[in-house]
N, C-alpha and C positions, 0 to 999 in steps of 0.2 A: 670218616666223612665220605658221603656218596659222591660219585663222579658227576660232573656236570651233565644234566639231562636225565640222571637217575633220581629216583625218589625213595631210596632206601627200602625198608620193609614195610611200607604202608600196606593196608589191606588190599588196595587196588593192585599194587605190584605183586603181592603174594598170590592173588587170584589169577592174574595174568600168567605168572610163572607156573602155577599149578596146571593151568589149562594147556600150557605149551610143553608138556613133558615129552612129546614126540617131535618137537620142532628143532631138536639139536642132535640129529642122528650122527653127525660127524664130530662135532665139538665135544660130545660126551666122552669121546675116546681120551680126552685129556682133562676132563672136569669132573668125572664121576668115579666114585669108589675111594676106599681108604688109601690105595696106592697112589692116588692122584693128589694127595694132600700137598705135596711140594708145588704142583702146578697151580692149585687153587691159591696157595700162599702168594704166588707171583701176581695172580689176578687181584687179590686183596690189596696188594701194594698200589694198584692203579685205581682203587676206589670201588671195586666190585663188592657186592654183598651176597649172602648165601642164596637168595632168591634168583640172582642173576644166572646161576649155573644151569637152570632149566630153560633159559631163553636161547634162541638161535644166535650164534656168533656170526655177525655179518661184516665182511670186509668192505672197506671203502678204499679203493685204489685211487689215490688222489694225485692227479697229474699236475697240480699247481706248481708253477715256478715263475720266477721273474726273469727268465731267459728270453721270453718272447711274448708279445701281446696275445697270441693265441692261447696261452696258458696262464697269463698273469691275472685273469679274472675268474679262475676256477675255485679259489678258496671259499668264496661265498656259496658256491654250489656244493662243495664238500660239506660245509657247515649245515646247509639245508638238508642234505642227504643224511647226515648224522642225526639231526633232529627228527627226520622222518622215520628212520630206523627205530630210534628209541621210543617215539610215540606209538609205533606199531608193535612194540613189545620185544624188540631185538637189542642186542649189544653191538654197538658200532666199533669196529677195529680198523683204525686208519693206518695205511702204509703208503709209501710214495712210489711213483713211477717216473722215470726221467723223460726228458724230451730234447730234441734238437730242433732249432728253428731253421726250417728249410729256407725261408726268405733271407735270413741273415747269412747262412752258410753257403748259399748259392754262388757258384762260380769259384769256390775255393776248395782246398783239400778237406775242409770241414764237412762239405756236402757228402763226402764218402761215408760219413757216419750216420747219415739219415736213415737209409734202409737197415743198417745195422741196428739202429735204435728200435725198429719194429720188433726185432727178435729179442732185444734186451727187455723191452716192455712186456712182451709175451712171457718171457722167463720170470720177470718180477711177479706178475699176476699169478702164474702157475705155482711159483715157489712159495709165495706167502699163503695162498689159499690152501695148497696141499700140505705144506709144512706145519701150518697152524690148525688144520682140520676145520676150516671155516665152513659154515652151513650155507652160505651164500655170499655174493659179492656184487657191489655196485662199482663199476669202473667209470671214472670221470676223466675225459681227455679233451685236448684242443687241437694241437698241430697235427699235420697229416698222418704220421705213423702211429699216433696215439690210438686211432680207431682200429686199424687191422691188428696192431700189436695187442691191444686190450682184448679184442674178440678172440684172437688166437689163444691167448692165455685162458680166457673163459671156457673155450671149447676143450682145451686140454684138461683142465681141472674138472669140467662138467658138473659143477654145482649150480643151483639156481642163481641166475645172474642177469643184470640189466646194464645197458650202456647209457651213460648220460653225457651227451655232447656238450662242450663248453659254450657253443653258440657262435654265430658269425659276427663279424665286425660291422659297424655302421660305415657308410661311405664317407670319404672325404670330398671336398668340393673346391674347385678352382675354375674361374672364368665360365661359370654356368654348367660345368660338367662334373658328374660323379667320378671320384677317383678311388683306386684300390692299389695294392702293391704292384700289380702287373703294369699299371699306368706308369710307375717309376722306371721299371725295367725297359719299357718301350720308349719312354722319354729319353733315356740314356742313348738309345739308338738314333732317335730323331735329332738330338743335340749333336751327336758325332757326325751325322749326315748333313749338318748345317740347316736343318729344318725346324730347329727350336732354339730360342735364346738361352743363355746361361741363367738369366733371371727366372724364366719360366720353369726351367729344370729345377732350380732351387725351390721355387714356390710349390711345385708338385711334390718334391721330396718332403717338404715340411708339412704338407696338408693331406697327403694320401691316406694316412692311417690315423684317425682321430682318437682312438682309444682301444679298449680290450676286445678280443674276439679273433676268430680265425678268418683268413683271407676271404674277401667278400663275394667273389664271383662263384660260378659253379666249378671251382678248382677242386683239388683232391680232398681237402678236409670236408667241405660241404657235400661233395659227391659221396664220400664214404658215410657221412652222417645220414644223408638221404637214403642211401642203400640200406643202412642199419634199420631205419624206420620201415623200409619196405620188407626187410627180413622179419620184422616183428620183435627185434631184440631191444628196441627203443620205443618210447611212447609216441603215439600219433601227434603230429605237428611239432614235435620237439626238435627236429633236425634243422629247421630253418629259422628258429628263434635267434634273436640277437643277444649276445652276452650281456650288454648293459641293461637290458629290459627286465622288469620284475617277473614277467612270465617265465623266464628261464630259471630263476630261483624256485619259483612255485613248481615248475616241472621237475626239478631235481628232488624236491621234497616228495612229490607224488610218486616219482620213480622208486624211491626208497620204500614207500608204502606198498606199491605194487609188487616189489621184490619180496617183501615179507609174506605177502599172499602167495607168491609163486613158491616160496619155501614150504608153505603149508600144503600146496598141491604137488610138491616135488617135481615142478616143471623146470626142466634143465635145458641148457643151450643146445645140446644135440637133438632135443625134441623139436626145437624151433628151427635150427639151421639144417635144412634138408636139401635134397636135389631140387625139389619144387620151390622152396623158399629162396634158394640161390638164383633160380631162374627168374623169380619175381624181382629180386634185387637187381639183376642184370638188365631186365626189361626197363626198370625205372632209371637205371644209369643211362641207358640209350635214350629214353624219353626226355630226360633233362639235359642231355648233351654233356655228360660227365667226363671225368678225367681218364686219360689213358692208364694212369696208375691203378685204377680200379681192376683192370685185367690182372695185373701182377698180384694184387692183394687178394682178390677173390680166388685165385688159384691157391694161394697160401691158406686162406680161410677154409676152403673146401678140404684141403689136405689135413688141417687141424681137426675138422669135423668128421673126417673119415668118409667124406662124400666123393663119389666119382664125378669129377668135373674137369674137362679139358679145355685147352685154348680154342679148340674148334667149336665148343658150345657157345662161346661168345659170338662167333660169326653166325651160328644158327639163330640165336636170339636177335641179333642185329638185323638180319634180313626180314624179319617179320614185325619189327617194332619201329614206329615212326618217332622222329624227334619232335616233341610237342612244345618245348619251352625255348624262349628266346633269351638265352642267358650268356653272360660272358664266360669264356674269353672270345668265342666267335660271334656271339650275339650281343645284345645291348644291356640286359638287365642284371641285377645282383640278387643274391639270396634273400635279402630283406624284401625285395619286390615280389619274389616268388611266394614268400610267406603271406604277404598281404593279399595276394591273388588266390589263395586257397591252399598253398603249401603242397607237400607231398601227397596227403590224402586225396586232394583233387586230381592230381596226376594219376594216382593209383586207381581211383574210381573209374576214370576214363578208360584205362587199360583193362580193368576188370569187365566193364560193360562190353568192350570190344573183343573179349575172349582172349586177352593177352596176359592175364594174370591168374594164378591159382588162388581161388577164394577160400579154399578149405585149409590153408596153412594156419597152424596155431601161432599165436603171438604171446608175448610175455604177460599180457593182461589176462590170459586164459580164453580170450575170444579168438575166433578165426578172423582172417583178413576180411572176409565178406561181412562179418558182424561188425567189425571196427568201422567199415566204410558205409554201413547201412544208410546213415542219414546224410552222407555227402552227396551233393548234386551230381547227376550223370554227366553234365557238361559244365565247362567253366563259365564264370560270370561274363556278361557282355561288356562290362565297364572296364575291362583290363585287356592287355594284349601280351602279357608275360607268358600265359598258358594258352596255346592255340587250341581250337576245336579239333577233334580227331579227323574231321572232314577237311581241314585246312592246316596240315602240320607244317613245321619249318622244313622238314625233309621227310620223304616217304619211308626211308629206311634209316636205321641207326648210324652213328657217326664213327664208331670205333671198329675199323675194319681189320681183319686178320689177313695179312698178306703172306704168301709163301713163294718159293722159287729157289733158284740156286744160291741166292744170297742169304736166304733164311729158311732152310728146309723145315725147321721146327715151328716156324711162324713168328711174326712180329706184328706190331700194333701201329696202325696209321689212323690219325685223326683227320677225318675228311670233311668235317663241317665247314661251311663258309668258303669252300674252294670253288672257284668258277670252273677250273679244269683240273680234275684229280688225276691226270695222267701227264708224265713228263719223262723225257730222255735227255740226259746231259752228261757233260764230262765230270769225272770225279775230282773233287778237291779234298785231299786226304790229310787228316790231322790225327795224331796219336794222343792228343790231350785237348781238353776244353779251352784252356787259356790261349793257346796259339790260334785256335779257331776264332775265338772272340776278337783277338787282336787283328786278325785278317779282315773280319767284317768291319770293325771300327776304322780300319785304315783304308777302306774302300777297295780292297783287293778281291772281293767276291762280287760277281756280276750276275745279272739275270741269266737263267739257263744252267747255272752251275748246280751240281749235286754235291753238297758237303758231306764228307764221311768222317764221323768222330768215333774212334774205336779204342779198344783196350780200356773200356769204361763199363764193362759188364759186371755181373756179380763177383766173379773171380778177378777180372782184370783191373777194375777200378782201384781197389775192390769196392764193393758196396753200391755199384750202379748209380752214380750221381745223376741229378737232373740237369737239364740243359736250358734253363730259362734265360740265362744271360745271353747266349748266342741267338736263341730264337727270338727273344725280345728285341735284340739289336737288329736282327733281320727285318722284323716288322717295323721297327722305328725307322729303318733306312728305306722302307718302301719295297722290300724284297720278299715279303712274307709269302706271296703266292707264286713268285717267279724263280725262287731258289729252293731246291730240295735239300733236306737234311736227314741223313740216316745215321743211326747210332746203335751200339749194343748197350748203351746207357739208357736212362729214362728221360722223360720230359716232365716238367711241372704241369700241374693241372691248369695253370694259366697259359700254357702254350697253345697256339694254333698256327696253321699254315701247312705247307707241304712237308710234313715231318713224319718220320717213321722211326719208332724206337723199339727197344727190347729185342733187337735182332739176335736170333739164336740159331745155331751155336755162336757164342761170342768169340771175339778175336783171340782172347787169351788161351782158349782151348783148341785153337786151330779152325775156327769157323771161317767160311769163305770171305767174310768181311776183312779178315787179316791179310788177304791176298790181293786186295784192290791196289792198283797203281795209279798215281796221279795221271789224270787224263783219260782213264778207262771210261767207256760208255756204261751208264747205269740207267735202267728203266724203273720208274715207280708207276705202277698202274693200279689205281684203287678200284677201277671198274672190273678188271679181270682178276683182281686180288693177287697181283704178281709183284715181286721184287727181284729183279734180275741184273746180274753182272754180265754185260754183253761181250763176253770173252769165251773162247772155246774151252770145252772140258779138258782138252789136252794141255792147254796153256795153264788152266787152273791147277791141274795135277802137277805140272812142272813147278809152279810156284809153291804148291803145298810141300813138295819134296825138298825144296830149298829153305823152307821156313823153320825157324827154331822158336820154341816157346820162350817168352820173356821170363826173367827171374821174378819171383814174387816181390811186390813193392813193400810188403810188410812181412816180417818173420817172427814177430812176437805180438802178443796182446790181442785185443778184440778184433782188429782188422784182419790179422793173420788167421784167427779162428774162423772168421766169416768166410774169407777167401778159400780156405781149405775145405769147408763143409758145404758151401752154398751150391744148391742145385742150379740147373739152367733156368733162365728166365721163363721159358715156356712151361715150367713146372712151379713157378711162383718164387724162385730164388729162396726156397726154404732151406733150413739147416738140418732137418731130420728126415730127409728123403732117402732112407737107407734101404 
C-alpha cells in the first residue's frame, strides 16, 4: 500500500521519477545499488515504492509541540509542507525538533535551557539531514530559538533548504487595548506598584493570548522571521503572517514547492547567507526596531555560514539605518499591523531605494532581492502609520547600539529606542541572580537613578544566558523603565525596552569586570558615546580582580554542563563550536 500522498507506480509517477534521476544526489548514497537492498527494504516498510527512489528525499524538520502556543499551531503547516513536497515530486521525511517556551520559562531556572535549545535544534537538523543523506530540508518553527537554531543546522548541512515560520499570534483585547504576552509581564509590575487592581491583572492574564502563534510584537520570534525573509531564506510576506490565518498554510505549501525547485537548481543556504545578505538582514532588524537577541543569533548564524561578521558590524549598520516602524515593545503596533501595512517587502523596498540594501543577493526563489521587490511601491501607503516614510522615520539611526568601555571591552548591546535620555550615571545595585533582583523591584527597594547589575547569568555563568523579561517588565510596570538602568551578562527578551544593556562581555563567570562591581559603585551608561563604564580606578579594579575567585560550575553533568563548558563569549554568539 502506498504512503499517504503517494500514487504508487502510476504512469505520472513513473514519468516524474524518470525525469528526476539527478535530483537525489545525496540520498542515492543509501537508495541505489544492490548493496543498498537492506536500506530500500526499510523504506518499503513505510510505503515507498520502486519509483520513489529516484525522487529527492526532503526532510521536514517539524517543530510542532503542545508545550507553547508558539508551536502548537505548526502541525497544519507541516502537513501542508508534506503535501507540497509530494506534489512537487519529492519524498517527505518528517522528523522532530524540540522547543522551550521562553514566555513560560521566564524568571525560572527553566529559562537557562532556552539558549541551549538553539544548539539542540541546530544539532537535530544537522544530524538528521546529514545522517540520512537528505537532498533538501524544510524547517518549520515558532518560538524564539527555533529560527536561529533551524538556520544554523541548515547552514551546517548546506543542502537546499527553506525556513517556514509558524506565524505570529493575534492580539488579545481588554478595555479597548490590544494585548500580548508582554502586557502581562508589565501588568505584574503595575499591580505590585499599586497602579493596577487584582481584577484587571486577572483579566489581562486571561485575555492576552487568544490562540496559537508566536508573541505578537516585534519581539525575538518576529524579529528573526523578518530577518530570515530579508536574508532570502523564507518566502516574501511569510514572516508577518498570523498562524491562525489560511495564508500561512498556503505559504507553507508554496515553500515546499519552491524548495523542490531549489533542489533542481542546487541552490544552497550558504549561497544565500553571505556577508551582503546578513547586512541586509541586520538593516531590516534596525528598520523594524527588532530584538537585542538578533545580535547574538546573527553572530552565531554567520559563524555557521563561515561568514566573517563581528559585533562591530552591527554598530556600523545601525549608524546608517533609520528605524522606520512603530512597533512594540517601544512603539505601539503589532506584527499583524505591519503585515497589513505592507509587511517586510515594503520595508525592504524603502531601504533598497535609499541605497541601504544589496539588491543583488540571491533568494531561495532563485530571484534576487531586487527582482523580488520589483513590484513593491517605493513608499508606504498613506492610509497607515505603522511604516513611516524614510523622510520621517521613528529615529534617524538604529536602536541596537553596541557599547564598549571598561565594563564590557568586548562589547554589549543596548536597546535605545523610546528613551528620552539615553545617558545615565547612578549607583550600582548588585544581584548575583535574577530572582532576588525581581523581588527587590516588587518590594519597592529600587528607586529612580539606580543602576541594577544582574550578573553570573552569561553563557557560562547562567549557564545558558537567561532572559530578563520579568525584572524589566516589573520596572516598566512600576514606572521606572526610563529612570532605572539595568545591565547584565545575560540576555533580554525581545519584549524588553527601557534603559537596559545586555550581553556584557566578558561575563562575570570568567572574570569580566562586571564581576568586580560593588554595591554603590558609580556606573555610567552612555548610548550617545557608546560607553559602558565602571567609575572606579584601574588600580582598584585590579585589586578586586586579584581577590576574585571563579565560582564553581552550577551544573556538572548533562546538557547545561556541556553548554557551559563549550560556550563561547556572547560577543562571538555564544556558539559551542568556536574552536
